[in-house]
C-alpha positions as CSV (number, residue, x, y, z in Angstrom):
1,M,17.2,11.3,28.1
2,Q,17.7,7.5,27.5
3,V,15.3,5.6,25.3
4,S,15.3,2.1,23.9
5,R,17.8,1.3,21.1
6,M,14.9,0.5,18.9
7,A,13.2,3.9,19.5
8,G,16.5,5.8,19.4
9,S,17.3,4.4,16.0
10,L,13.8,4.5,14.5
11,I,13.6,6.4,11.2
12,G,10.5,8.5,10.6
13,S,8.4,8.2,7.5
14,E,9.9,10.1,4.5
15,I,6.4,10.3,3.0
16,I,4.9,11.9,6.1
17,K,7.8,14.4,6.2
18,I,7.2,15.5,2.6
19,G,3.5,15.6,3.2
20,N,3.8,17.8,6.3
21,E,6.1,20.2,4.4
22,V,3.5,20.5,1.7
23,N,0.6,20.9,4.1
24,D,2.4,23.7,5.9
25,M,2.8,25.5,2.5
26,I,-0.9,24.9,1.6
27,R,-2.0,26.3,5.0
28,K,0.0,29.5,4.1
29,G,-2.1,29.9,1.0
30,E,0.2,28.3,-1.6
31,Q,-1.4,26.3,-4.4
32,I,0.4,23.0,-4.6
33,C,-0.7,19.8,-6.3
34,N,-0.1,17.3,-3.6
35,L,0.6,13.8,-5.0
36,T,2.4,12.5,-1.8
37,I,0.2,10.7,0.7
38,G,-1.7,7.6,-0.2
39,D,-4.9,9.1,1.1
40,F,-8.1,10.6,-0.2
41,D,-9.4,14.1,-0.1
42,P,-13.1,13.6,1.0
43,S,-14.2,16.5,-1.0
44,I,-12.9,14.8,-4.1
45,F,-13.3,11.1,-3.2
46,P,-16.0,10.8,-0.5
47,I,-16.8,7.4,1.1
48,P,-20.0,5.7,-0.1
49,A,-23.1,7.4,0.9
50,G,-24.6,4.2,2.2
51,L,-21.6,3.6,4.4
52,Q,-21.7,7.1,5.8
53,T,-25.4,6.6,6.6
54,E,-24.7,3.4,8.4
55,I,-21.9,4.9,10.5
56,T,-24.2,7.7,11.6
57,R,-26.9,5.3,12.5
58,A,-24.5,3.2,14.5
59,Y,-23.4,6.1,16.6
60,E,-27.0,7.2,17.1
61,A,-27.7,3.6,18.3
62,G,-25.0,4.0,20.9
63,H,-22.3,1.7,19.5
64,T,-19.5,3.6,21.4
65,N,-18.1,0.9,23.7
66,Y,-15.3,-1.6,23.1
67,P,-15.8,-4.0,20.2
68,P,-14.7,-7.7,20.6
69,A,-11.0,-8.1,20.4
70,N,-11.1,-9.9,17.1
71,G,-13.8,-7.7,15.6
72,M,-17.6,-7.7,15.6
73,A,-19.0,-11.1,14.6
74,A,-21.3,-9.6,12.0
75,L,-18.3,-7.8,10.3
76,R,-16.2,-11.0,10.3
77,D,-19.2,-12.8,8.7
78,A,-19.6,-10.1,6.2
79,A,-15.9,-9.9,5.3
80,A,-15.7,-13.7,4.9
81,A,-18.8,-13.7,2.6
82,F,-17.5,-10.7,0.6
83,T,-14.1,-12.4,0.1
84,K,-15.7,-15.8,-0.9
85,E,-18.1,-14.2,-3.3
86,R,-15.6,-11.9,-5.0
87,L,-12.3,-13.8,-4.8
88,G,-13.4,-17.4,-4.2
89,L,-11.4,-17.6,-1.0
90,E,-13.4,-19.5,1.6
91,Y,-12.3,-18.9,5.2
92,S,-14.3,-19.2,8.4
93,A,-15.3,-16.0,10.1
94,N,-13.2,-17.3,13.0
95,D,-10.1,-17.1,10.8
96,Y,-10.6,-13.3,10.4
97,L,-9.2,-10.5,12.6
98,V,-10.4,-6.9,12.4
99,A,-8.3,-4.0,13.3
100,G,-7.9,-0.2,12.8
101,G,-6.8,-0.4,9.2
102,S,-4.2,-2.6,7.7
103,R,-1.1,-1.2,9.5
104,P,-1.8,-2.9,12.9
105,L,-2.5,-6.2,11.1
106,I,0.8,-6.1,9.2
107,Y,2.6,-5.2,12.4
108,A,0.8,-8.0,14.3
109,T,1.8,-10.5,11.6
110,Y,5.4,-9.5,12.0
111,L,5.2,-9.8,15.8
112,A,3.3,-13.1,15.7
113,L,5.8,-14.8,13.3
114,V,9.2,-13.1,13.5
115,D,11.8,-13.5,16.3
116,P,14.6,-11.0,16.7
117,G,17.2,-11.8,14.1
118,D,14.8,-13.7,11.8
119,K,15.1,-13.0,8.1
120,V,12.2,-11.1,6.4
121,V,12.4,-11.0,2.6
122,F,10.7,-8.2,0.7
123,P,11.0,-6.4,-2.6
124,V,12.1,-2.8,-2.9
125,P,10.5,-0.5,-3.6
126,S,7.7,-1.4,-1.2
127,W,5.8,0.3,1.6
128,N,7.0,0.2,5.2
129,N,8.5,-3.3,5.4
130,N,11.9,-1.8,6.4
131,H,10.2,-0.1,9.3
132,Y,8.3,-3.2,10.4
133,C,11.6,-5.1,10.3
134,H,13.1,-2.5,12.6
135,L,10.2,-2.6,15.0
136,S,10.4,-6.4,15.3
137,S,14.2,-6.6,15.3
138,A,14.1,-8.7,12.1
139,E,16.9,-8.9,9.6
140,A,15.6,-7.1,6.5
141,V,16.5,-8.8,3.3
142,M,15.7,-6.3,0.5
143,V,15.3,-7.6,-3.0
144,E,16.0,-5.0,-5.7
145,T,13.4,-5.1,-8.5
146,R,13.6,-3.8,-12.0
147,P,11.6,-1.4,-14.1
148,E,11.4,-3.9,-17.0
149,N,9.4,-6.1,-14.6
150,N,7.2,-3.2,-13.5
151,F,9.1,-3.3,-10.2
152,M,7.3,-6.5,-9.3
153,P,9.7,-9.2,-7.8
154,T,10.4,-12.2,-9.9
155,A,11.1,-15.8,-8.7
156,E,14.6,-15.5,-9.9
157,E,15.2,-12.4,-7.8
158,V,13.6,-13.9,-4.7
159,A,14.9,-17.4,-4.8
160,P,18.4,-16.8,-3.4
161,H,17.1,-15.3,-0.2
162,L,14.4,-17.7,1.0
163,A,16.6,-20.3,2.7
164,G,16.2,-19.8,6.4
165,A,13.8,-16.9,6.1
166,T,10.7,-16.7,8.3
167,L,8.6,-14.3,6.2
168,L,8.2,-13.2,2.6
169,A,6.2,-9.9,2.4
170,L,4.5,-9.2,-0.9
171,C,1.9,-6.7,-2.0
172,S,-0.3,-6.5,-5.2
173,P,-1.4,-4.0,-6.5
174,L,1.9,-2.7,-5.2
175,N,2.4,0.5,-3.2
176,P,4.3,2.6,-4.5
177,T,4.2,1.5,-8.1
178,G,0.5,0.8,-8.9
179,T,1.7,-2.4,-10.8
180,V,0.5,-6.0,-10.2
181,F,1.7,-9.6,-10.3
182,S,1.1,-11.5,-13.4
183,K,-0.5,-15.0,-12.9
184,E,2.7,-16.7,-14.0
185,G,5.0,-14.4,-11.9
186,L,3.1,-15.0,-8.7
187,E,2.8,-18.8,-9.4
188,A,6.5,-19.0,-9.7
189,I,7.1,-17.3,-6.4
190,C,4.4,-19.5,-4.7
191,D,6.2,-22.6,-6.0
192,L,9.4,-21.3,-4.3
193,V,7.6,-20.9,-1.0
194,L,6.2,-24.4,-1.2
195,A,9.5,-25.9,-2.2
196,E,11.3,-24.1,0.7
197,N,8.8,-25.4,3.2
198,R,9.1,-29.0,1.9
199,R,12.9,-28.7,2.6
200,R,12.4,-27.7,6.2
201,Q,12.5,-30.3,9.0
202,P,9.7,-31.1,11.4
203,G,9.6,-28.6,14.2
204,E,11.4,-25.9,12.1
205,K,9.6,-22.7,11.7
206,P,8.1,-22.5,8.2
207,L,8.4,-19.8,5.6
208,Y,5.2,-17.7,5.9
209,L,3.8,-15.4,3.2
210,L,2.3,-12.0,4.1
211,Y,0.1,-11.0,1.2
212,D,-1.1,-7.4,1.3
213,Q,-4.0,-7.0,-1.1
214,I,-5.5,-3.9,0.3
215,Y,-5.8,-2.4,-3.2
216,W,-7.1,-5.5,-5.0
217,L,-10.5,-4.0,-5.9
218,L,-8.7,-1.1,-7.6
219,T,-7.5,-2.5,-10.8
220,F,-8.0,-1.0,-14.3
221,G,-8.9,-2.3,-17.7
222,A,-8.0,-5.9,-18.4
223,T,-5.7,-6.1,-15.3
224,E,-6.6,-9.0,-13.1
225,H,-5.7,-9.6,-9.4
226,Y,-4.2,-12.9,-8.4
227,D,-3.5,-14.3,-4.9
228,P,-1.4,-17.1,-3.5
229,V,-4.1,-19.5,-2.2
230,N,-6.2,-19.4,-5.3
231,L,-3.1,-20.2,-7.4
232,R,-1.7,-22.8,-5.0
233,P,-4.2,-24.1,-2.4
234,E,-1.3,-25.8,-0.5
235,L,-0.2,-22.3,0.6
236,R,-3.3,-21.9,2.8
237,E,-1.5,-22.9,6.0
238,Y,1.4,-20.5,5.3
239,T,-0.4,-17.3,3.9
240,I,-1.7,-14.4,5.9
241,Y,-3.8,-12.0,3.9
242,I,-4.2,-8.2,4.6
243,D,-7.3,-6.6,3.4
244,G,-10.0,-4.0,4.3
245,I,-12.1,-1.1,3.1
246,S,-9.5,1.7,3.5
247,K,-8.5,2.0,-0.2
248,C,-11.3,0.4,-2.2
249,L,-14.0,2.5,-0.5
250,A,-11.9,5.7,-0.1
251,A,-12.3,5.1,3.6
252,T,-8.8,5.6,5.0
253,G,-10.0,7.4,8.1
254,V,-12.8,5.0,8.8
255,R,-10.1,2.6,9.9
256,V,-11.6,-0.8,9.2
257,G,-9.1,-3.5,8.0
258,Y,-9.1,-7.2,8.3
259,A,-6.6,-10.1,8.1
260,F,-7.4,-13.7,7.4
261,G,-5.3,-16.9,7.3
262,P,-4.3,-19.9,9.4
263,A,-6.2,-20.0,12.7
264,T,-3.1,-20.5,14.8
265,V,-1.5,-17.4,13.4
266,I,-4.6,-15.3,13.5
267,D,-5.3,-16.2,17.1
268,K,-1.8,-15.0,18.1
269,M,-2.3,-11.8,16.2
270,K,-5.6,-11.4,18.0
271,A,-3.8,-11.7,21.4
272,I,-1.1,-9.2,20.4
273,L,-3.6,-6.6,19.2
274,G,-5.8,-7.3,22.2
275,H,-2.9,-5.9,24.4
276,V,-2.3,-3.1,22.0
277,G,-5.9,-2.1,21.6
278,A,-5.7,-1.4,17.9
279,W,-9.3,-2.0,17.2
280,A,-11.5,-0.5,14.6
281,P,-14.1,1.7,16.2
282,K,-17.3,-0.3,17.0
283,A,-19.7,2.0,15.1
284,E,-17.6,1.8,12.0
285,Q,-17.5,-2.0,12.3
286,V,-21.2,-2.2,12.6
287,A,-21.7,0.0,9.6
288,T,-19.2,-1.9,7.4
289,A,-20.9,-5.2,8.3
290,K,-24.2,-3.8,7.0
291,Y,-22.7,-2.1,3.9
292,L,-20.5,-5.0,2.5
293,P,-23.5,-7.3,1.6
294,E,-25.1,-4.5,-0.4
295,T,-23.7,-5.8,-3.6
296,T,-25.5,-3.5,-6.1
297,E,-24.6,-0.4,-4.0
298,V,-20.9,-1.5,-3.6
299,D,-20.5,-2.2,-7.3
300,S,-22.1,1.1,-8.2
301,F,-19.7,3.0,-6.0
302,L,-16.7,1.0,-7.2
303,G,-17.5,1.6,-10.8
304,A,-17.7,5.4,-10.5
305,F,-14.8,5.5,-8.0
306,K,-12.4,3.5,-10.2
307,E,-13.3,5.5,-13.3
308,K,-12.4,8.7,-11.4
309,V,-9.2,7.4,-10.1
310,Q,-8.2,6.0,-13.4
311,A,-8.9,9.3,-15.1
312,S,-6.4,11.1,-12.8
313,L,-3.8,8.4,-13.3
314,Q,-4.2,8.4,-17.1
315,T,-4.0,12.2,-17.2
316,L,-0.6,12.1,-15.4
317,H,0.6,9.2,-17.6
318,E,-0.4,10.9,-20.9
319,G,1.1,14.2,-19.7
320,L,4.4,12.6,-19.0
321,Q,4.4,10.6,-22.3
322,T,3.8,13.9,-24.2
323,M,6.8,15.4,-22.4
324,R,8.8,12.3,-23.3
325,A,7.8,12.6,-26.9
326,D,8.9,16.2,-26.9
327,G,12.4,15.2,-25.7
328,L,12.3,15.6,-22.0
329,P,14.0,12.8,-19.9
330,V,10.8,11.5,-18.3
331,D,8.8,8.3,-18.5
332,S,5.9,6.6,-16.7
333,M,4.3,3.1,-16.5
334,I,0.8,2.4,-17.6
335,P,-1.4,2.5,-14.5
336,M,-2.6,-1.0,-13.6
337,G,-4.1,-0.6,-10.1
338,A,-4.2,1.2,-6.7
339,I,-4.0,5.0,-6.7
340,Y,-0.4,5.4,-7.9
341,L,1.5,6.2,-11.0
342,T,5.2,5.3,-11.4
343,A,7.0,8.2,-12.9
344,K,10.6,8.5,-14.1
345,L,12.3,11.9,-13.9
346,D,15.8,11.3,-15.1
347,V,17.4,14.7,-14.4
348,L,19.8,14.1,-11.6
349,G,23.1,15.8,-12.3
350,K,21.4,18.8,-13.9
351,T,21.6,22.3,-12.5
352,T,18.7,24.5,-11.4
353,P,18.3,28.1,-12.4
354,A,19.6,29.1,-9.0
355,G,22.8,27.1,-9.6
356,Q,22.1,24.0,-7.5
357,V,23.3,20.7,-8.9
358,L,20.6,18.1,-8.2
359,S,22.4,15.1,-6.9
360,T,19.6,13.2,-5.1
361,T,15.9,12.6,-5.6
362,K,15.3,14.4,-2.3
363,E,16.8,17.5,-3.8
364,L,14.8,17.1,-6.9
365,T,11.7,16.6,-4.8
366,S,12.3,20.0,-3.0
367,Y,13.0,21.7,-6.3
368,L,9.7,20.5,-7.8
369,I,7.8,21.6,-4.7
370,S,9.2,25.1,-4.9
371,E,9.4,25.6,-8.7
372,A,6.5,23.4,-10.1
373,R,4.4,23.5,-6.9
374,L,4.1,19.8,-7.4
375,A,4.8,17.3,-4.6
376,L,5.9,13.7,-5.3
377,V,7.5,10.9,-3.3
378,P,10.8,9.5,-4.5
379,F,11.3,5.7,-4.5
380,S,14.1,6.3,-2.0
381,A,11.3,6.6,0.6
382,F,10.5,2.9,-0.3
383,G,13.9,1.4,0.1
384,T,15.6,2.2,-3.3
385,D,18.8,4.1,-3.8
386,G,18.6,7.9,-3.4
387,T,19.8,8.4,-7.0
388,A,17.3,6.1,-8.7
389,P,15.1,8.5,-10.8
390,W,11.8,7.0,-9.9
391,F,8.8,8.6,-8.1
392,R,5.4,7.7,-6.8
393,M,2.5,10.0,-7.9
394,S,-0.6,9.4,-5.6
395,V,-3.8,10.8,-7.0
396,G,-6.2,10.4,-4.0
397,G,-5.6,13.9,-2.6
398,A,-5.7,15.9,-5.8
399,S,-8.5,16.9,-8.1
400,L,-8.2,16.2,-11.8
401,E,-8.2,20.0,-12.4
402,S,-5.2,20.5,-10.1
403,I,-3.3,17.6,-11.9
404,E,-4.0,19.1,-15.3
405,A,-2.8,22.5,-14.0
406,A,0.4,21.0,-12.6
407,L,1.6,19.3,-15.7
408,P,2.6,22.6,-17.5
409,R,4.4,23.7,-14.4
410,L,6.3,20.4,-14.2
411,R,7.3,20.8,-17.9
412,A,8.5,24.3,-17.2
413,A,10.5,23.3,-14.1
414,L,12.2,20.4,-15.9
415,S,12.9,22.4,-19.0
416,A,14.6,25.1,-16.9
417,L,17.3,22.6,-15.8
418,V,20.6,22.6,-17.6
């Protein structure tokens, strides 16, 4: 059977492959600590009670027909007010576009801005930009980042690649690392984007900035979130923000995301998604519009939710640091945001008790699933080399108790390698 070249060469999600393998084992009764998918187990991290109540009321009120193509007006108003109050970013509700989570919005950004063959610059590791480049027939320009910079791209790393590029795709807090931009680091990149656009001739397509901040409300301790337009207001006409409730309210399955930015771009994204039909369900939109203005309730939920997420991340971090202190070749980065811990398991080249030499992180991943009953995602799933010893640990789908129980199994599995 013949299919399109794009479809024929499309690569599936490595994260979903690993997650499916783990879920099959769990269905067979095996006890596995699943730290793969960036999702939430509702029995551990339920959505806010007030949001759930409003969703139920919206369905009971009959909100089961199509929503407007750009989202319910009440939700766009609420999202605009929420963003202004909490981030100081003031955009008209008409500059907002609602969709079924952040994925359709990111894809629509690509399709609205990128022509086949256009350059899209993004750091690796990062989530899914390689696939969006494939879907839009863009030229992917992957910028390797370094652990000494918390895997966040620097201006020096990005600068050589911006000439002639159409889109720079950034994310903070970053999936998969759980690390964030510093104020100075993001300012330097913003200045590069502005300088590149000043160099371009009238009528030439500008360099746009896609800024995915879906995790911005999930930062820990003294960590602060920074965004381009607050740092450099001149970037307003070039920046498309991706946001929503999926991560900050543990509401991945509720499917309410929103983008905001220049009206001309948002209008084209609206037209694209209008044809695709990637709308958030109407009842969930109605419910979110009523929930977001409830400041006290939102803050109460976020406080407890963040504390619980941070406890799981900190337990993993401290467990790995204890192993490191005991001489095992592991390390981890202090959790700063999102639901992810960056872990280093530097054991490639070692041999398992069964005699297998571990030569790639995929092989190590399989070994840990079978021997430690612990499932992680290697950074190779996010664009890095298959021999880089870095992994994403996602805590949304695992209880603190299961994480605590998995750490001794991980220690034993790593200690068994020779």
